[in-house]
Each structure stands twice: as C-alpha cells, then as structure tokens.
LUMDRENMAR-240813 format. One record per residue: chain; residue in three letters; x, y, z of N, C-alpha, C in turn; residue number from 1. Coordinates in Angstrom, 3 decimals. Example, Ala and Ser with C-alpha at 12.3 -4.5 7.8 and 13.67 -1.06 7.14 Angstrom:
BEGIN
   cadena   residuo       n_px       n_py       n_pz      ca_px      ca_py      ca_pz       c_px       c_py       c_pz   num
        A       ALA     13.190     -5.690      7.800     12.300     -4.500      7.800     13.200     -3.300      7.800     1
        A       SER     12.850     -2.250      7.080     13.670     -1.060      7.140     12.900      0.030      7.870     2
This chain:
BEGIN
   cadena   residuo       n_px       n_py       n_pz      ca_px      ca_py      ca_pz       c_px       c_py       c_pz   num
        A       MET      0.841     -1.381      0.248     -0.026     -0.113      0.204      1.013      1.438      0.166     1
        A       TYR      0.699      1.759     -1.064      1.235      3.385     -1.230      0.691      4.842     -0.640     2
        A       ARG      1.309      5.063     -0.319      0.644      6.711      0.436      1.041      7.625     -0.476     3
        A       ILE      0.775      8.463     -0.811      0.851      9.757     -1.774      0.939     10.720     -0.932     4
        A       ILE      1.285     11.217     -0.777      1.754     12.719      0.113      2.277     13.927     -0.749     5
        A       ARG      1.773     14.904     -0.665      2.177     15.989     -0.891      3.485     16.686     -0.723     6
        A       SER      3.670     17.564     -1.679      4.877     17.983     -1.509      4.741     19.508     -0.332     7
        A       THR      3.890     19.586     -0.157      3.896     20.805      1.306      3.037     20.329      2.249     8
        A       THR      3.006     19.759      1.763      2.491     18.376      2.985      3.996     17.634      3.384     9
        A       TYR      4.415     17.118      2.894      6.256     16.757      3.290      6.970     17.894      3.433    10
        A       THR      6.922     18.858      3.118      7.501     20.144      3.269      7.231     20.500      4.814    11
        A       THR      6.033     20.686      5.132      5.709     21.061      6.723      6.141     19.457      7.904    12
        A       LEU      5.604     18.117      7.268      6.026     16.851      8.241      7.923     17.363      8.391    13
        A       LEU      8.432     17.610      7.497     10.005     17.775      7.366     10.510     18.951      8.499    14
        A       ALA      9.661     19.823      8.128      9.734     21.386      9.253      9.336     20.945     10.501    15
        A       GLU      8.274     19.887     11.078      7.639     19.232     11.988      8.634     18.392     12.935    16
        A       LEU      9.164     17.886     11.783     10.599     17.097     12.464     11.931     17.401     12.779    17
        A       ASP     12.060     18.621     11.865     13.395     19.285     12.048     13.122     20.102     13.547    18
        A       GLN     12.217     20.964     13.804     11.620     21.474     15.436     11.722     20.092     16.363    19
        A       ALA     10.946     19.137     16.122     10.844     18.195     17.096     12.076     17.547     17.466    20
        A       ARG     13.431     17.416     16.533     14.859     17.257     16.637     15.592     18.575     17.513    21
        A       ALA     15.112     19.339     17.090     15.469     20.624     17.754     15.076     20.513     19.481    22
        A       GLU     13.918     20.521     19.747     13.438     20.402     20.878     13.781     19.277     21.394    23
        A       ALA     13.981     18.305     20.937     14.578     17.300     22.084     15.977     17.179     22.024    24
        A       GLU     17.137     18.085     21.052     18.252     18.841     21.372     18.289     19.503     23.045    25
        A       VAL     17.309     20.390     22.471     16.967     21.424     24.165     16.900     20.509     25.500    26
        A       ALA     15.592     19.605     25.018     15.204     18.885     26.135     16.186     17.895     26.995    27
        A       THR     17.328     17.537     25.910     18.444     16.880     26.326     19.523     17.530     27.153    28
        A       ASP     19.947     19.014     26.263     20.771     19.351     26.902     20.224     20.208     28.413    29
        A       SER     18.592     20.293     27.993     18.221     20.676     30.001     18.080     19.755     30.643    30
        A       ALA     17.965     18.503     30.091     18.280     17.213     31.123     19.530     16.984     31.324    31
        A       ILE     20.592     17.216     30.601     21.601     17.198     31.416     22.031     18.638     32.189    32
        A       ARG     21.994     19.715     32.158     22.036     20.429     32.909     21.387     20.504     34.295    33
        A       ALA     20.052     19.932     34.187     19.381     19.010     35.135     20.019     18.176     36.210    34
        A       GLU     20.140     17.570     35.687     21.634     15.813     35.835     22.805     17.063     36.942    35
        A       GLY     23.356     17.849     35.948     24.281     18.260     36.474     24.258     19.018     37.706    36
        A       ALA     22.911     20.135     37.764     22.823     20.285     38.916     21.870     19.975     40.469    37
        A       ALA     21.644     18.410     39.636     21.048     17.800     40.670     22.468     17.111     41.547    38
        A       GLU     23.365     16.942     40.393     24.682     16.511     41.023     25.866     17.324     41.908    39
        A       CYS     25.587     18.763     41.931     25.923     19.742     42.426     25.097     20.154     44.208    40
        A       LEU     23.459     19.637     43.476     22.841     19.898     44.800     23.355     18.746     45.838    41
        A       ALA     23.351     17.317     45.257     23.343     16.011     46.520     25.067     16.639     47.310    42
        A       ASP     25.697     17.431     46.167     27.266     17.184     46.808     27.547     18.652     47.743    43
        A       GLN     25.809     19.694     47.797     25.838     20.377     48.413     25.135     19.940     49.706    44
        A       LEU     24.562     19.181     49.190     23.747     18.266     50.661     24.593     17.890     51.340    45
        A       LYS     25.709     16.951     50.573     26.289     15.947     51.730     27.514     16.885     52.482    46
        A       ARG     27.879     17.988     51.818     28.576     19.175     52.553     27.904     19.717     53.711    47
        A       ALA     26.714     19.679     53.714     25.757     20.678     54.558     25.537     19.302     55.412    48
        A       LYS     25.292     18.533     55.408     24.871     17.182     56.239     26.533     16.856     57.123    49
        A       ALA     27.485     17.142     56.191     29.168     17.098     57.304     29.096     17.918     57.939    50
        A       GLU     28.509     19.292     57.600     29.108     20.144     58.834     28.041     20.109     60.050    51
        A       ALA     26.958     20.185     59.525     25.463     19.891     60.435     26.270     18.387     61.558    52
        A       ASP     27.059     17.753     61.311     27.414     16.540     62.308     28.162     17.124     63.347    53
        A       ALA     29.125     17.518     62.196     30.297     18.299     63.012     29.668     19.386     64.110    54
        A       GLU     28.838     20.166     63.738     28.484     20.829     64.659     27.653     20.138     65.696    55
        A       PHE     26.862     19.160     65.297     26.584     18.467     66.194     27.156     17.557     67.240    56
        A       GLU     28.580     17.014     66.624     29.289     16.661     67.669     29.980     17.942     68.347    57
        A       GLY     30.000     18.802     68.109     31.074     20.239     69.016     29.601     19.910     69.935    58
        A       LEU     28.723     19.777     69.552     27.396     20.653     70.756     27.371     19.480     71.750    59
        A       ARG     27.214     18.310     70.640     27.517     17.293     72.117     29.189     16.802     73.002    60
        A       ALA     30.202     17.711     72.379     30.856     17.708     72.854     30.851     19.214     74.420    61
        A       ILE     30.601     20.066     74.326     30.129     21.120     75.217     29.099     20.286     75.809    62
        A       LEU     28.077     19.710     75.936     27.162     19.517     76.798     28.000     18.143     77.664    63
        A       ARG     29.047     17.720     77.185     29.391     16.382     77.741     30.669     17.466     78.752    64
        A       GLN     31.258     18.168     78.529     31.704     19.310     79.542     30.554     20.022     80.506    65
        A       ALA     30.006     20.719     80.252     28.781     21.208     81.063     28.162     20.476     82.117    66
        A       THR     27.985     19.596     81.501     27.404     18.284     82.682     28.434     17.644     83.657    67
        A       ALA     29.670     17.559     83.235     31.010     17.249     84.189     31.490     18.793     85.001    68
        A       GLU     31.292     19.785     84.532     31.091     21.061     85.430     30.039     20.527     86.471    69
        A       ARG     28.844     20.652     86.076     28.043     20.364     86.838     28.031     19.008     87.983    70
        A       ASP     28.206     18.229     87.381     28.556     16.686     88.262     29.736     17.599     89.598    71
        A       ALA     30.690     18.011     88.820     31.650     18.436     89.707     31.280     19.548     91.115    72
        A       ALA     30.835     20.288     90.451     30.137     21.155     91.421     28.898     20.633     92.180    73
        A       ARG     28.399     19.702     91.683     27.509     19.299     92.753     28.105     18.405     94.055    74
        A       ALA     29.565     17.818     93.338     30.235     17.103     94.217     30.478     18.318     95.433    75
        A       GLU     31.064     19.380     94.884     31.689     20.111     95.990     30.651     20.934     96.671    76
        A       CYS     29.752     21.107     96.040     28.469     21.540     96.896     28.181     20.694     98.452    77
        A       ASP     28.148     19.021     97.735     27.882     18.107     99.061     29.273     18.512     99.825    78
        A       ALA     29.920     18.283     99.396     31.323     18.218    100.481     31.545     19.262    101.312    79
        A       ALA     30.908     20.606    100.544     30.664     21.758    101.713     30.020     21.483    102.242    80
        A       LEU     28.830     21.042    101.890     27.327     20.724    102.851     27.841     19.275    103.972    81
        A       ALA     28.552     18.317    103.670     29.452     17.568    104.666     30.109     18.586    105.642    82
        A       GLU     30.778     19.538    105.349     31.738     19.912    106.119     30.572     20.902    107.211    83
        A       SER     30.279     21.664    106.418     28.799     22.205    107.506     28.328     21.449    108.359    84
        A       GLU     28.130     20.732    108.463     27.214     19.734    109.167     28.204     19.140    110.107    85
        A       ALA     29.679     18.684    109.785     30.379     18.326    110.748     30.805     19.217    111.584    86
        A       ALA     31.130     20.957    110.745     31.461     22.148    111.720     30.098     22.385    113.047    87
        A       ARG     28.808     21.641    111.987     28.073     22.124    113.288     27.895     21.565    114.527    88
        A       ALA     28.302     20.033    114.084     28.013     19.270    115.498     29.133     19.355    115.927    89
        A       GLN     30.495     19.674    115.589     31.367     19.810    116.403     31.320     21.182    117.715    90
        A       VAL     30.471     22.537    116.449     30.177     23.211    117.652     29.455     22.521    118.837    91
        A       LEU     28.242     21.995    118.669     27.426     21.232    119.558     28.460     20.700    120.676    92
        A       LEU     29.426     19.170    119.888     29.937     18.948    120.692     30.879     19.923    121.923    93
        A       ASP     31.452     20.904    121.436     32.253     22.135    121.954     31.251     22.375    123.076    94
        A       ALA     30.318     22.788    122.792     29.045     23.342    124.189     28.821     22.262    124.989    95
        A       GLU     28.297     21.203    124.651     28.508     19.678    125.505     29.562     19.882    126.293    96
        A       ASP     31.238     19.739    125.573     31.932     19.479    126.790     31.882     20.769    127.686    97
        A       ARG     31.874     21.717    127.397     31.945     23.199    128.334     30.484     22.405    129.220    98
        A       VAL     29.910     22.163    129.137     28.816     22.188    130.412     29.212     21.200    131.214    99
        A       ALA     29.930     19.832    130.614     30.506     18.677    131.126     31.592     19.054    131.981   100
        A       LEU     32.472     19.833    131.294     33.710     20.798    132.231     33.276     21.301    133.569   101
        A       ARG     32.314     22.027    133.286     31.907     22.420    134.624     30.975     22.122    135.655   102
        A       ALA     30.417     20.882    135.129     30.086     19.834    135.837     31.021     19.739    137.351   103
        A       LEU     32.191     18.603    136.014     32.859     17.987    136.463     33.967     18.910    137.757   104
        A       LEU     34.035     20.125    137.355     34.381     21.415    137.978     33.925     21.541    139.411   105
        A       ARG     32.327     21.728    139.426     31.455     21.801    140.225     31.675     20.626    141.357   106
        A       THR     31.787     19.278    140.776     31.793     18.179    141.425     33.145     18.106    142.130   107
        A       ALA     33.983     18.401    141.759     35.614     18.561    141.960     35.976     19.464    143.146   108
        A       ARG     35.076     20.395    143.098     35.036     21.490    144.121     34.300     21.274    145.120   109
        A       LYS     33.065     20.226    144.941     32.502     19.675    146.215     32.828     18.949    146.794   110
        A       GLN     33.623     17.494    146.530     34.637     16.728    146.968     35.796     16.917    147.458   111
        A       GLY     36.578     18.169    146.997     37.815     18.337    147.292     37.981     19.150    148.223   112
        A       ASP     39.084     18.845    149.326     39.560     19.819    149.920     40.463     20.739    149.608   113
        A       ASP     41.519     20.552    148.713     42.202     21.064    148.161     41.245     21.456    147.013   114
        A       ARG     42.207     23.288    146.135     41.607     23.770    145.523     42.741     23.433    143.934   115
        A       ARG     42.636     22.479    143.862     43.528     21.317    142.774     42.770     20.236    142.003   116
        A       VAL     43.105     20.492    140.756     42.308     19.124    140.027     43.382     18.745    138.860   117
        A       TYR     43.521     17.819    138.415     44.479     17.447    137.304     43.523     17.419    135.908   118
        A       GLY     44.263     17.858    135.000     43.397     17.778    133.615     44.058     16.214    133.197   119
        A       LEU     43.710     15.413    132.489     43.862     14.719    131.842     43.978     15.392    130.003   120
        A       PHE     44.810     15.612    129.189     44.537     16.168    127.798     45.025     15.181    127.050   121
        A       ARG     44.594     14.843    125.600     45.011     14.157    124.801     45.022     14.896    123.665   122
        A       ARG     46.285     15.305    122.870     46.614     15.976    122.153     46.280     17.408    121.801   123
        A       GLY     46.234     17.783    123.239     45.886     19.531    123.051     44.165     19.750    123.758   124
        A       ALA     43.282     18.512    123.519     42.170     18.624    124.000     41.831     17.910    125.642   125
        A       LEU     40.729     18.493    126.182     40.534     18.220    127.479     39.789     16.626    127.458   126
        A       HIS     40.462     15.753    127.943     39.981     14.569    128.038     39.048     14.254    129.139   127
        A       SER     39.416     14.001    130.656     38.877     14.198    131.878     39.697     14.472    132.780   128
        A       LEU     39.130     15.089    133.682     39.081     15.442    134.996     39.421     14.527    136.168   129
        A       HIS     40.764     15.077    137.198     40.873     14.037    138.285     41.164     14.593    139.220   130
        A       ARG     41.363     13.667    140.644     41.499     14.457    142.046     42.868     14.370    142.047   131
        A       SER     43.375     13.118    141.365     45.048     13.631    141.568     45.829     13.087    140.271   132
        A       ALA     47.064     13.453    140.124     47.555     13.009    138.884     47.612     11.449    139.109   133
        A       ALA     48.022     10.868    139.924     48.272      9.283    139.556     47.150      8.743    138.824   134
        A       ALA     45.478      9.111    139.679     44.522      9.387    138.714     43.942      9.420    137.207   135
        A       ALA     44.664     10.733    137.317     44.841     10.603    135.831     45.587     10.125    134.931   136
        A       GLU     46.880      9.803    135.296     47.834      8.681    134.434     47.360      7.525    134.466   137
        A       ALA     46.296      7.196    135.332     45.954      5.363    135.326     44.326      5.701    134.255   138
        A       ALA     43.954      6.573    134.232     43.093      7.056    133.385     43.675      7.009    131.686   139
        A       ALA     44.650      7.724    131.738     45.399      7.650    130.196     45.705      6.177    129.652   140
        A       GLU     46.221      5.586    131.155     46.832      4.211    130.815     45.818      3.605    130.625   141
        A       ALA     44.339      3.393    131.128     43.474      2.520    130.343     43.250      3.172    129.521   142
        A       GLU     43.113      4.397    128.710     43.180      4.339    127.278     44.020      4.434    126.431   143
        A       GLY     44.934      3.561    126.659     46.726      2.992    125.825     47.538      3.945    125.877   144
        A       ALA     47.676      4.755    126.814     48.855      5.360    127.046     49.994      4.738    127.826   145
        A       SER     51.193      4.704    127.614     52.431      3.955    128.072     52.440      4.009    129.247   146
        A       ARG     52.642      2.824    130.249     52.926      3.155    131.693     54.401      3.752    131.886   147
        A       ALA     55.150      3.704    131.093     56.608      3.871    131.530     57.302      5.664    130.986   148
        A       GLY     56.140      5.843    129.893     56.282      7.478    129.385     56.006      8.766    129.836   149
        A       TRP     55.671      8.810    131.048     55.294      9.742    131.647     56.666     10.854    132.340   150
        A       THR     56.596     11.513    131.957     57.855     12.720    133.119     57.612     13.682    133.519   151
        A       ALA     57.997     13.989    134.231     57.960     15.141    135.235     58.412     16.486    134.339   152
        A       HIS     57.592     17.442    134.118     57.783     18.377    133.902     58.270     19.426    135.247   153
        A       VAL     59.644     20.519    134.327     60.638     20.995    134.932     59.485     22.591    135.454   154
        A       PRO     59.557     22.866    136.249     58.840     24.243    136.573     59.442     25.413    135.884   155
        A       GLY     58.993     26.430    135.276     59.690     27.347    134.204     60.163     27.275    133.269   156
        A       ALA     59.875     26.018    133.096     60.996     25.382    131.373     59.409     25.209    130.546   157
        A       PRO     59.513     25.728    128.883     58.277     25.923    128.030     57.832     24.688    127.792   158
        A       LEU     57.021     24.430    127.755     55.916     22.956    127.357     56.003     22.451    126.270   159
        A       PRO     56.213     21.560    125.543     56.122     21.331    123.892     54.682     22.052    123.464   160
        A       PRO     54.524     22.267    122.461     53.212     22.395    121.700     52.498     21.073    122.103   161
        A       ALA     50.838     21.349    122.575     50.128     20.275    123.296     49.457     19.388    121.901   162
        A       SER     49.355     19.751    120.555     49.279     18.893    119.632     50.215     17.896    119.362   163
        A       GLU     51.529     18.185    120.035     52.317     17.107    119.958     52.994     15.838    120.905   164
        A       VAL     51.549     16.575    122.025     51.908     15.623    122.843     50.816     14.721    123.010   165
        A       LEU     50.872     13.543    122.742     49.839     12.381    122.965     48.668     12.391    124.213   166
        A       TRP     49.967     12.320    125.300     49.025     12.260    126.825     49.504     13.484    127.698   167
        A       ARG     48.996     14.374    128.318     49.265     15.246    129.205     48.361     15.555    130.488   168
        A       VAL     49.447     15.181    131.399     48.254     15.422    132.933     48.640     16.974    133.318   169
        A       GLN     47.924     17.724    133.776     48.238     19.128    134.024     47.558     19.712    135.320   170
        A       ALA     48.331     19.792    135.928     47.182     20.634    137.164     46.466     21.620    136.716   171
        A       LEU     45.465     21.702    138.012     44.414     23.284    136.888     43.664     23.360    138.732   172
        A       SER     43.763     24.943    138.985     43.637     25.430    140.301     42.037     25.777    140.337   173
        A       LEU     41.242     25.690    140.640     40.054     25.343    140.941     39.479     26.898    141.439   174
        A       SER     38.954     27.870    140.293     38.474     29.278    140.891     36.678     29.154    140.703   175
        A       PRO     35.828     29.992    141.501     35.154     30.553    140.833     35.049     30.379    139.419   176
        A       ILE     33.538     29.950    138.981     33.134     30.429    137.226     31.883     31.740    137.416   177
C-alpha cells in the first residue's frame, strides 16, 4: 500500500521533524543541565550534612563538658554541706564539753579539800578531770597510754606544743566560775 503525500505536506512534516529534533536537543541539554544541577545539589547536601554532623558533635562535646562541670559542682556542694554539718556538730560537741567540764569542776569543788584538780589532755584537748595526778595517769593508761611514758615537767621550762603530745596531765587550780 502506497500513500501519496503532497509536497507541501512533506515539507511541513520535514519542518515539524526538524522542530521536534531541535526540541529534543534542547530537552536533552536541559536534562543534562538538570542532572549536573542535581549532582551539584547532592554534593552541597553532603557538605551541609557533614557540617551539621560536625556542629552536632561540637554541641555534644559542649554538653558533655557542661555535664561534667555540673557534676563537679554538685560534688563540691555536697562536700561543703558535709563540712558544714561536721562543723555544726563540732560546735554542739564543744558546747556539751563545756557543760560537762563545768559539771566536773563543780563536782571536784564539792568533793575536794584542796583547790586543785588534774586535767588529762589528749593531743591538747581536754579528755577528763581527776582528783590526783596518779588517777589521771591511770585513766590515760586505761585508754592505751604507755605506763613508762610519763615524765615530770620542770617548773619554768616551756611546754612542748599540746598538739605534739599524745597524753599530758596538767594541774589546774579551781577558781569560781
């Protein structure tokens, strides 16, 4: 079967074919440019993701540092609170010690004919009061002091610092409080 085509129609078809080829070429160029732009956008996206990941890691490091500083501050605060509680307890103990010392002095005044008691000191802190030096030494020996470790103090000679002496017996005069 043959088809007869007029020359004007043929020319029109050829023009349309040329136009379609030109449009196909333009579309191909546009597709190539779009593909290049997509690759460029993909590269930009990868770079942006890498930058965001790096920034996120930096923020995580800052958060870890802030958490460590917070924990250190909490530990410091807890230590300060414990120290404050210990100081408060020590103040209460000191007040109780003064009350007990006054009671011991009153008792010693009531019982004793002489105006002197013997204080037993442990590292400079008053441990107990006794009516005689021998009783004070016996109390220290009961607490673990050496029996042979007692020496007499020479009157007028300076005493060693109280904190350097484990046990010391010292005569105290009774005077009204």
